[in-house]
C-alpha positions in Angstrom: -24.4 -7.6 -28.3 -24.9 -10.7 -26.1 -21.1 -11.1 -25.9 -20.7 -7.5 -24.8 -23.2 -7.9 -22.0 -21.6 -11.1 -20.9 -18.1 -9.4 -20.9 -19.4 -6.5 -18.9 -21.0 -8.8 -16.3 -17.8 -10.9 -16.0 -15.8 -7.7 -15.6 -18.1 -6.5 -12.9 -18.0 -9.9 -11.2 -14.1 -9.8 -11.2 -14.0 -6.3 -9.8 -16.6 -7.0 -7.3 -14.8 -10.2 -6.2 -11.5 -8.5 -5.9 -13.1 -5.7 -3.9 -14.7 -8.1 -1.4 -11.7 -10.5 -1.1 -9.2 -8.0 0.3 -8.7 -5.9 -2.7 -10.9 -3.1 -1.4 -7.9 -1.0 -0.2 -6.1 -1.6 -3.5 -9.3 -0.7 -5.4 -9.8 2.4 -3.4 -6.2 3.5 -3.9 -6.4 2.9 -7.6 -9.6 5.1 -7.7 -7.5 7.8 -5.8 -4.7 7.4 -8.4 -7.1 7.9 -11.3 -8.7 10.9 -9.7 -5.3 12.3 -8.9 -4.0 11.9 -12.4 -7.1 13.5 -13.8 -7.0 16.5 -11.4 -3.2 17.2 -12.2 -3.4 16.2 -15.9 -0.9 13.5 -15.6 -0.5 11.1 -18.6 2.2 8.6 -18.8 4.0 7.3 -21.9 3.4 3.6 -21.2 1.6 1.1 -19.0 5.0 0.3 -17.4 5.6 4.0 -16.6 2.0 4.3 -15.2 2.7 1.3 -12.9 6.0 2.6 -11.7 4.5 6.1 -11.0 1.6 4.4 -9.2 4.0 2.4 -7.0 5.7 5.7 -6.0 2.3 7.4 -5.4 1.3 4.5 -3.3 4.4 4.8 -1.2 3.9 8.6 -0.8 0.2 8.0 0.0 1.1 5.7 2.9 3.7 8.1 4.2 1.1 10.9 4.2 -1.5 8.6 5.9 1.1 7.5 8.5 2.2 11.1 9.2 -1.4 12.5 9.5 -2.4 9.7 11.9 -0.1 11.1 14.4 -2.2 13.5 16.5 0.8 15.3 18.0 2.1 16.6 14.5 1.7 20.3 14.0 0.9 20.1 10.4 -0.8 17.7 8.1 0.2 16.5 4.5 -1.9 15.9 1.5 -1.6 14.7 -2.1 0.0 17.3 -4.4 1.1 17.4 -8.1 4.4 15.8 -6.8 2.9 12.7 -5.3 4.3 10.5 -8.2 8.0 11.7 -7.6 10.5 10.1 -5.4 12.2 12.4 -2.9 15.4 12.2 -5.0 13.4 13.2 -8.1 11.7 16.0 -6.3 15.1 17.3 -5.0 16.7 17.1 -8.3 13.9 19.1 -10.0 13.0 21.7 -7.4 15.6 22.1 -4.7 18.8 24.0 -4.8 22.1 23.5 -2.9 23.0 26.2 -0.4 26.1 28.0 -1.3 29.2 27.0 0.7 29.5 30.5 2.1 25.9 30.6 3.5 25.6 31.5 7.1 22.4 31.9 8.9 21.5 35.4 10.1 22.4 36.4 13.6 19.4 38.5 14.9 20.5 41.5 16.9 18.6 42.5 20.0 15.8 40.8 21.7 13.3 38.7 20.0 9.7 39.6 20.9 8.0 37.4 23.4 4.6 37.6 21.7 4.1 35.9 18.4 1.5 36.5 15.6 0.1 33.8 13.3 -0.1 35.9 10.2 -2.1 33.2 8.5 -5.1 34.2 10.6 -5.0 37.8 9.4 -7.1 38.2 6.2 -5.0 39.0 3.1 -1.7 39.0 4.7 -0.5 35.6 3.7 -1.5 34.8 0.1 -2.1 31.3 -1.3 1.0 29.4 -2.4 2.1 30.1 -6.0 3.6 27.4 -8.1 6.9 28.5 -9.6 7.1 25.3 -11.7 10.7 24.9 -12.9 11.3 28.6 -13.0 14.2 28.6 -10.5 13.6 32.2 -9.6 12.4 31.5 -6.1 13.8 34.8 -4.9 11.1 36.6 -7.0 8.3 34.7 -5.3 9.8 35.2 -1.9 10.3 39.0 -2.5 6.8 39.6 -3.9 5.2 37.7 -1.0 7.1 39.7 1.6 6.3 43.0 -0.1 2.7 42.1 -0.4 2.4 41.1 3.2 4.2 44.2 4.4 1.9 46.3 2.3 -1.2 44.7 3.8 0.1 44.9 7.4 1.3 48.6 7.3 -0.9 50.2 4.7 -3.9 47.9 4.5 -3.4 47.5 0.8 -3.9 44.3 -1.0 -1.4 45.0 -3.7 -0.2 42.2 -6.0 3.2 42.4 -7.4 4.5 40.5 -10.5 7.3 37.9 -10.1 7.8 38.0 -13.8 8.7 41.8 -13.8 11.3 41.1 -11.1 12.9 38.3 -13.1 12.8 40.3 -16.4 14.6 43.3 -14.7 17.3 41.3 -12.8 
């Protein structure tokens, strides 16, 4: 029992010393890492993998901090479930190449001078849905568009199923 108390005191002394001798930032980031893993249910296969993912997390965290410190940016970034992925890993898992025959739409007529921020209109823009590795991004886009149109023109808050679109296509 005495040995356990001494070990706990030594551990607390080491953590406290590291905290006050310049390790405060690292200690705080490690706490964020632990909380982030818990909130997204992340578990790694080995200590080495955990350290590797932490190094990526740390790099992404500092990119986020740097971006958010620039007051002229029109958007802010935050930690998501992808914070332990490199840009290359994220692209390989979630992004698709545009087809070679893709051409952007050429709008006909005049574009309106006034703009509307639909995010400020209750119920028009729904929260982001996570399609995971589904790959059926068109279904999420289509249902979001139909739901917003329904809300704008009919004041209905209909919800449509992406799964039904995928099953029928």
